[in-house]
C-alpha positions in Angstrom: -121.8 -122.8 23.6 -121.7 -124.3 20.1 -118.3 -124.3 18.3 -117.3 -124.5 14.6 -117.9 -128.0 13.2 -120.9 -128.8 15.6 -123.5 -130.9 13.8 -127.2 -130.8 14.0 -128.5 -134.1 12.9 -132.1 -134.2 11.6 -132.5 -137.9 10.6 -130.3 -140.9 10.8 -128.6 -139.3 13.9 -128.9 -142.3 16.1 -127.2 -144.6 13.6 -124.4 -142.0 13.2 -123.9 -141.5 17.0 -123.7 -145.3 17.4 -121.0 -145.6 14.7 -119.0 -142.7 16.4 -119.4 -144.3 19.8 -118.0 -147.6 18.5 -114.9 -145.9 17.1 -111.6 -145.9 18.9 -110.5 -142.7 20.7 -108.0 -142.0 17.9 -110.7 -142.2 15.3 -113.0 -140.0 17.2 -110.3 -137.4 17.4 -109.8 -137.6 13.7 -113.5 -137.0 13.1 -113.4 -133.9 15.3 -110.3 -132.6 13.6 -112.1 -133.0 10.2 -115.1 -131.2 11.6 -113.0 -128.3 12.8 -111.0 -128.0 9.5 -113.3 -129.0 6.6 -116.9 -128.5 7.5 -118.0 -128.5 3.8 -116.1 -131.7 3.0 -117.5 -133.5 6.1 -121.0 -132.3 5.4 -120.9 -133.9 2.0 -119.6 -137.1 3.5 -122.5 -137.3 5.9 -125.1 -136.4 3.3 -123.7 -139.3 1.1 -124.3 -141.5 4.1 -127.9 -140.5 4.2 -127.7 -138.2 7.2 -129.1 -134.6 6.8 -126.4 -132.3 8.4 -126.5 -128.6 9.2 -123.2 -127.0 10.0 -123.0 -124.3 12.5 -121.0 -121.2 11.6 -117.5 -120.3 12.7 -118.6 -118.0 15.5 -121.7 -118.8 17.6 -123.1 -116.7 20.5 -122.1 -117.6 24.0 -124.5 -117.0 26.9 -123.1 -114.5 29.2 -122.7 -115.9 32.7 -121.0 -114.8 36.0 -118.1 -117.3 35.2 -117.7 -115.8 31.8 -117.2 -112.2 32.9 -115.4 -113.0 36.1 -115.5 -111.4 39.5 -113.7 -108.3 38.4 -115.9 -108.0 35.2 -119.1 -108.1 37.2 -117.7 -105.5 39.7 -117.0 -103.2 36.8 -120.5 -103.8 35.4 -122.1 -102.9 38.7 -120.0 -99.8 39.1 -121.1 -98.8 35.5 -124.7 -99.2 36.5 -124.2 -97.2 39.6 -122.6 -94.4 37.7 -125.5 -94.5 35.3 -128.0 -94.1 38.1 -126.0 -91.4 39.9 -125.6 -89.3 36.7 -129.2 -89.9 35.6 -130.7 -88.2 33.5 -127.5 -86.8 31.9 -126.1 -90.4 31.4 -129.2 -91.3 29.2 -127.8 -89.3 26.4 -124.5 -91.3 26.5 -126.1 -94.6 26.9 -128.9 -94.6 24.3 -127.7 -95.2 20.8 -129.6 -95.4 17.5 -128.9 -97.3 14.4 -130.6 -96.9 11.0 -132.9 -99.5 9.3 -129.9 -100.7 7.1 -127.4 -101.0 10.1 -126.8 -103.4 12.9 -124.7 -102.8 16.1 -122.4 -105.5 17.6 -122.0 -104.7 21.3 -118.8 -105.7 23.3 -118.9 -105.7 27.0 -115.4 -105.9 28.5 -114.2 -107.4 25.2 -117.0 -110.0 25.0 -119.9 -109.9 22.6 -123.0 -109.4 24.9 -125.8 -111.3 23.1 -126.5 -113.8 20.4 -127.4 -111.3 17.7 -126.7 -107.8 16.7 -128.8 -104.9 17.9 -130.9 -102.8 15.8 -132.5 -101.2 13.9 -133.7 -98.5 16.3 -132.7 -97.7 19.9 -130.5 -99.8 22.1 -128.8 -99.3 25.4 -125.0 -99.4 26.2 -123.2 -98.9 29.5 -120.9 -95.8 29.6 -117.6 -97.4 30.6 -117.7 -101.1 29.9 -119.6 -101.3 26.5 -118.4 -100.5 23.0 -120.2 -101.2 19.8 -119.4 -101.4 16.1 -121.9 -100.5 13.5 -122.2 -102.8 10.4 -123.8 -101.7 7.1 -126.1 -104.5 5.9 -126.8 -103.0 2.5 -125.5 -104.4 -0.8 -122.0 -103.2 -1.7 -120.6 -103.1 -5.1 -116.9 -102.6 -6.1 -114.8 -102.9 -9.2 -112.2 -105.5 -9.6 -109.0 -103.8 -10.8 -107.8 -104.8 -14.3 -105.8 -108.0 -13.9 -103.2 -109.3 -16.4 -103.9 -113.0 -16.8 -102.1 -115.6 -18.8 -104.7 -117.9 -20.3 -104.4 -121.7 -20.7 -103.3 -121.2 -24.4 -100.6 -118.7 -23.3 -102.3 -115.5 -24.2 -102.0 -112.4 -22.0 -105.3 -110.6 -21.5 -106.4 -107.9 -19.2 -109.7 -108.6 -17.4 -111.8 -106.5 -14.9 -115.1 -107.1 -13.3 -117.7 -106.0 -10.7 -118.8 -107.8 -7.5 -122.0 -107.3 -5.5 -122.0 -108.5 -1.9 -123.7 -107.8 1.5 -123.3 -108.7 5.1 -125.7 -111.4 6.3 -124.1 -111.9 9.7 -123.0 -108.7 11.5 -121.4 -110.6 14.3 -119.3 -112.9 12.1 -118.1 -110.0 9.9 -116.8 -108.3 13.0 -115.5 -111.2 15.1 -114.1 -113.4 12.4 -112.2 -111.0 10.1 -110.4 -107.8 10.6 -111.8 -106.0 7.6 -114.5 -107.9 5.7 -114.7 -105.4 3.0 -111.0 -105.3 2.2 -110.7 -109.0 2.5 -113.5 -109.6 0.1 -111.9 -107.2 -2.5 -108.5 -108.9 -2.3 -110.1 -112.4 -2.5 -112.1 -111.3 -5.6 -108.9 -110.3 -7.3 -107.1 -113.7 -6.6 -110.2 -115.6 -7.5 -110.5 -113.9 -10.9 -106.9 -114.7 -11.7 -107.3 -118.3 -10.6 -110.5 -119.0 -12.5 -109.5 -117.3 -15.8 -106.0 -119.0 -15.6 -107.7 -122.3 -16.3 -109.6 -121.0 -19.4 -108.7 -120.6 -23.0 -109.0 -117.3 -24.8 -112.1 -118.5 -26.7 -113.8 -119.7 -23.5 -113.1 -116.4 -21.9 -114.7 -114.5 -24.8 -117.7 -116.7 -25.1 -118.5 -118.2 -21.6 -118.6 -115.1 -19.5 -121.7 -116.1 -17.7 -120.3 -119.5 -16.7 -117.1 -117.9 -15.5 -119.0 -115.3 -13.5 -121.1 -118.0 -11.9 -118.0 -120.1 -10.9 -116.5 -116.9 -9.4 -119.6 -116.2 -7.4 -119.8 -119.8 -6.0 -116.1 -119.8 -5.1 -116.4 -116.3 -3.4 -119.5 -117.2 -1.5 -118.0 -120.4 -0.1 -114.8 -118.6 0.9 -116.5 -115.6 2.5 -119.3 -117.5 4.3 -117.3 -117.7 7.6 -116.8 -113.9 7.4 -120.6 -113.3 7.3 -120.5 -112.1 3.7 -123.0 -113.2 1.0 -121.8 -112.7 -2.6 -124.9 -112.0 -4.6 -123.5 -111.4 -8.1 -120.2 -111.3 -10.1 -119.9 -109.9 -13.7 -117.0 -109.8 -16.1 -116.9 -106.2 -17.4 -114.3 -106.1 -20.1 -111.6 -108.3 -21.7 -108.8 -106.4 -23.2 -106.5 -108.1 -25.7 -103.0 -106.9 -26.7 -102.9 -104.7 -29.9 -101.0 -107.1 -31.8 -103.6 -109.9 -31.0 -106.4 -107.6 -32.0 -104.8 -107.0 -35.4 -104.2 -110.8 -35.9 -107.9 -111.6 -35.0 -109.1 -108.7 -37.2 -107.0 -110.0 -40.1 -108.3 -113.6 -39.6 -111.9 -112.4 -39.4 -111.5 -110.3 -42.6 -109.9 -113.2 -44.5 -112.8 -115.4 -43.4 -115.3 -112.9 -44.7 -113.5 -112.5 -48.1 -113.4 -116.3 -48.5 -117.1 -116.5 -47.8 -117.8 -113.6 -50.2 -115.8 -115.3 -53.0 -117.7 -118.5 -52.5 -121.0 -116.7 -52.7 -119.9 -114.9 -55.9 -118.9 -118.2 -57.5 -122.2 -119.8 -56.6 -124.0 -116.8 -58.2 -121.9 -117.0 -61.4 -122.7 -120.7 -61.6 -126.4 -120.2 -61.2 -126.3 -117.3 -63.7 -124.6 -119.5 -66.3 -127.2 -122.2 -65.9 -129.9 -119.6 -66.4 -128.2 -118.2 -69.6 -127.9 -121.7 -71.0 -131.6 -122.4 -70.5 -132.4 -119.0 -72.1 -130.2 -119.7 -75.1 -132.0 -123.0 -75.7 -135.3 -121.2 -75.5 -134.2 -118.5 -78.0 -132.8 -121.2 -80.4 -136.2 -122.7 -80.6 -137.8 -119.3 -81.8 -135.6 -116.9 -83.8 -138.2 -114.1 -83.4 -137.5 -114.1 -79.7 -134.0 -112.7 -80.5 -135.5 -109.7 -82.2 -137.8 -109.1 -79.3 -134.8 -109.2 -77.0 -133.1 -106.5 -79.2 -136.1 -104.3 -79.0 -136.3 -104.7 -75.2 -132.6 -103.7 -75.0 -133.2 -100.6 -77.1 -136.1 -99.5 -74.8 -133.8 -99.9 -71.8 -131.1 -97.9 -73.3 -133.5 -95.1 -74.5 -134.9 -94.7 -70.9 -131.4 -93.8 -69.7 -131.2 -90.8 -72.1 -127.8 -91.8 -73.6 -126.7 -90.0 -76.8 -124.9 -93.0 -78.2 -126.9 -96.3 -78.9 -125.1 -99.4 -79.9 -127.5 -101.5 -81.9 -126.5 -105.1 -82.6 -127.4 -106.3 -86.1 -128.3 -109.9 -86.8 -125.6 -112.0 -88.6 -128.2 -113.1 -91.1 -128.8 -109.7 -92.4 -125.2 -109.1 -93.0 -124.8 -112.3 -94.8 -127.5 -111.2 -97.1 -125.7 -107.9 -98.0 -122.5 -109.7 -98.5 -124.0 -112.3 -100.9 -125.4 -109.5 -103.0 -122.1 -107.8 -103.2 -120.5 -110.9 -104.5 
């Protein structure tokens, strides 16, 4: 039987075993305690030392033996088989069970898991009095994280919700290691969302949703690995800000847009004034160009069908009339 913290060494194992054998008994006990309590941390330590390590899960199958069931247990099993034979073929309908393609069955015989893996899909056999089984759905399950009021790192209260997609990858671990894997994953997702977003600023929450979702997925996947749960995806659905904060952000955005519009208008006026200056220099070189400009203006006004036309007179003409009057 393999217990939690057992190590499968692929290379460098002889060197590691030699080092452990040379340790004092107290140090060996400390190594075993670390293996039992923190398998991820111990795995990283061994990998840094150049040893490839594969950690075995929290629950591993035990081979059923007469010493495991005990004398009374085997007597009950034999009586169950005799009852099955005596009541045959009626007992067949009670002993043969069927699970769907997406389901697995974990069989308990006198309170012990019978084999190293779950049964299914298809037909499997159970004893009528000594065996019980639990069906486990292996399909991907999605659930919504309820809206959580979170105080961000910059002291802003936001309401955030999300969605989590997970599936059971080990039916035996999901039954033997946790009371209700589904409910435990839901509760853990809520606390993880609060813990992750509590270390972020408001701007980071609004802009770095993908990074936050990835961090949540990694954290949930590591925490639920011993439960036989694989977290496939985590998404942040909505970030709700207080109404006062929304108004403040809207006013800030509006002021920024107005400032940008004024800068653009000022740049346009400056460019227009430069163009008018260049045009005035061209017209000053040729007085007839001003008359052509007057005619073009009259053509533009006439095309708009206006009843009143304002026609500018050259100052030179007026000066001629004034000199004659004198």
